[in-house]
C-alpha positions in Angstrom: -8.8 5.8 -21.9 -9.9 4.9 -18.4 -6.9 4.5 -16.1 -6.5 1.3 -14.0 -5.0 0.7 -10.6 -4.6 -2.1 -8.1 -4.8 -1.3 -4.3 -3.5 -4.0 -2.0 -2.8 -4.3 1.7 -4.9 -4.9 4.8 -8.5 -3.5 4.7 -8.6 -0.1 6.6 -10.3 3.3 6.6 -7.4 4.7 4.6 -7.8 1.9 2.0 -11.5 2.6 1.7 -10.9 6.3 1.2 -8.4 5.7 -1.5 -10.7 3.3 -3.3 -13.5 5.9 -3.3 -11.2 8.7 -4.5 -10.0 6.7 -7.5 -13.5 5.3 -8.3 -14.9 8.8 -8.2 -12.3 10.0 -10.6 -13.0 7.5 -13.3 -10.4 4.9 -12.5 -11.0 1.1 -12.7 -9.9 -0.2 -9.3 -8.9 -3.7 -8.3 -8.5 -4.4 -4.6 -7.3 -7.2 -2.5 -9.9 -8.5 0.1 -8.8 -10.5 3.1 -11.7 -12.8 4.0 -11.0 -12.3 7.7 -11.4 -8.5 7.5 -14.5 -6.4 6.6 -14.9 -5.9 2.9 -16.0 -2.8 0.9 -19.7 -2.2 0.5 -19.5 0.3 -2.3 -21.0 -1.2 -5.4 -19.5 -0.1 -8.7 -18.9 -1.6 -12.1 -15.4 -0.2 -11.9 -14.5 -1.9 -8.7 -13.1 -5.4 -8.8 -12.6 -7.3 -5.5 -10.1 -10.2 -5.5 -9.8 -12.5 -2.4 -6.4 -12.6 -0.8 -5.0 -15.0 1.8 -2.3 -13.0 3.6 -0.4 -16.2 4.6 -0.1 -17.7 1.2 2.5 -16.8 -1.5 0.3 -18.7 -4.0 -2.6 -16.5 -3.1 -0.5 -13.4 -3.8 0.5 -14.8 -7.2 -3.1 -15.6 -8.1 -4.2 -12.1 -7.0 -1.9 -10.4 -9.4 -2.7 -12.9 -12.2 -6.5 -12.4 -11.8 -6.0 -8.6 -11.6 -4.0 -8.7 -14.8 -6.6 -10.7 -16.6 -9.7 -8.8 -15.3 -8.1 -5.4 -15.9 -6.4 -6.4 -19.2 -3.2 -5.2 -17.7 -2.3 -2.3 -15.4 0.7 -0.1 -14.7 -0.2 1.5 -11.3 -0.2 -0.2 -7.9 -0.7 1.0 -4.3 0.3 -1.2 -1.4 -0.7 0.0 2.1 1.9 -1.0 4.6 0.2 -1.0 7.9 0.9 -2.8 11.2 -2.0 -3.1 13.6 -1.3 -1.3 16.9 -0.6 -3.5 19.9 0.4 -1.5 22.9 0.9 -4.5 25.3 4.3 -5.3 26.7 5.9 -7.9 24.6 5.8 -10.6 27.4 2.0 -10.3 27.6 1.3 -10.8 23.9 0.1 -14.4 23.0 2.3 -16.1 20.5 -0.6 -16.6 18.1 -1.1 -12.8 18.0 2.6 -12.3 17.2 2.5 -14.8 14.4 -0.6 -13.2 12.9 0.9 -9.8 13.1 4.1 -10.9 11.3 2.1 -12.9 8.7 -0.3 -10.1 7.9 1.8 -7.1 8.0 5.2 -8.3 6.9 5.1 -11.7 5.1 1.8 -10.9 3.4 3.0 -7.6 2.0 6.3 -9.1 0.9 4.6 -11.9 -1.0 2.4 -9.3 -2.8 5.3 -6.9 -3.5 7.3 -9.8 -5.0 4.5 -10.6 -7.5 3.9 -6.9 -8.3 7.6 -6.3 -9.0 7.8 -9.5 -11.2 4.8 -8.3 -13.2 6.1 -4.8 -13.8 9.5 -6.2 -14.7 7.9 -8.4 -17.3 6.0 -5.5 -18.9 9.0 -3.2 -18.5 7.1 -0.3 -16.8 4.9 0.4 -13.8 4.6 2.5 -10.6 4.4 1.1 -7.1 3.4 3.5 -4.3 4.1 2.2 -0.7 1.7 3.8 1.7 2.8 3.9 5.3 -0.3 4.0 7.5 1.5 4.7 10.8 2.5 8.0 12.4 6.2 8.5 11.9 6.9 10.7 14.9 6.0 8.3 17.7 7.8 5.7 19.8 5.8 2.4 19.6 5.4 -0.5 21.8 7.8 -3.4 21.0 5.7 -5.6 18.6 4.4 -2.5 16.8 7.8 -1.0 16.6 9.3 -4.2 15.1 6.6 -4.2 12.4 6.6 -0.5 11.6 10.4 -0.3 11.6 10.6 -3.4 9.4 8.3 -1.8 6.8 10.3 1.4 6.8 13.5 -0.4 6.2 11.9 -2.6 3.5 10.9 0.6 1.7 14.4 2.0 1.8 15.8 -1.3 0.5 13.4 -1.4 -2.4 14.4 2.1 -3.4 18.0 1.1 -3.6 17.5 -2.4 -5.1 15.4 -1.2 -8.0 16.8 2.2 -8.8 18.1 1.0 -12.2 14.9 -0.8 -13.2 12.2 0.5 -15.5 9.6 0.3 -12.8 9.4 3.1 -10.2 8.8 2.8 -6.5 7.9 5.7 -4.2 6.4 6.0 -0.7 4.1 8.1 1.3 4.3 8.8 5.1 2.2 10.9 7.4 2.8 12.8 10.7 -0.9 13.6 10.9 -3.9 11.6 12.1 -6.1 13.0 9.3 -7.1 10.0 7.1 -9.2 11.9 4.6 -6.6 14.6 4.0 -3.8 12.0 3.8 -5.8 10.0 1.2 -6.5 13.1 -0.8 -2.8 14.0 -0.7 -1.9 10.5 -2.0 -4.5 10.6 -4.7 -3.4 14.0 -6.0 0.2 13.0 -6.2 -0.4 9.7 -8.0 -3.1 10.9 -10.4 -1.3 14.1 -11.2 2.1 12.5 -11.9 3.6 13.7 -15.2 7.0 12.1 -15.2 8.8 9.1 -13.8 9.9 9.5 -10.3 11.7 6.8 -8.2 12.9 6.6 -4.6 10.9 9.6 -3.3 9.3 9.9 0.1 6.2 12.1 0.0 5.6 13.4 3.5 2.1 14.6 4.5 2.2 17.0 7.4 -0.5 19.6 7.1 -4.1 18.6 7.9 -5.4 22.0 6.9 -3.9 22.1 3.4 -3.6 18.6 2.0 -1.6 19.9 -1.0 1.2 21.4 1.2 3.9 18.8 1.4 7.6 18.3 1.8 9.1 15.5 -0.3 12.4 14.0 0.4 14.5 12.2 -2.2 16.6 9.4 -1.1 
């Protein structure tokens, strides 16, 4: 049986690489597409693009419902948690840019995660992989630090909040700038999973060997 997965989060090079890997390995892939960001040009009968308004909780709900209907159910989800870099001093950043950053990187992802968790609770199974698309070893400028730090703490809280649920939540982080290797590492761990794992942080560190990793359990 062909496996099915939904990949959500802001459009990015990492997201595109993950979509290609899963498509090339016989998955049916549903993806969120933000109309303000460039979409994916790859044409495939196994790729389903669903519009997503990052500011709307109703859009997040409709995204998961449409994905459920078009995939006839799914039990695997990837959410890419990224915060777009902004290295300006906080006093120089326009308020509109701050609002958009919070809407897209924090509120938008929280709306989606809420609907994903509700869906998996209803079907009493499911895996959510939270992909952190920021280097973990750097000190960031203020706005970027607030966003990246908030996503890290959100992940820890989800681990603790749902440790006794039937769904499983894990995360991936990278200390390397290698997008292709990081994507391959994520794909290998998700596609090769043989048992339920919850609350594990998979740390990608080695650009040369994408299968060399150190995982840390909470």
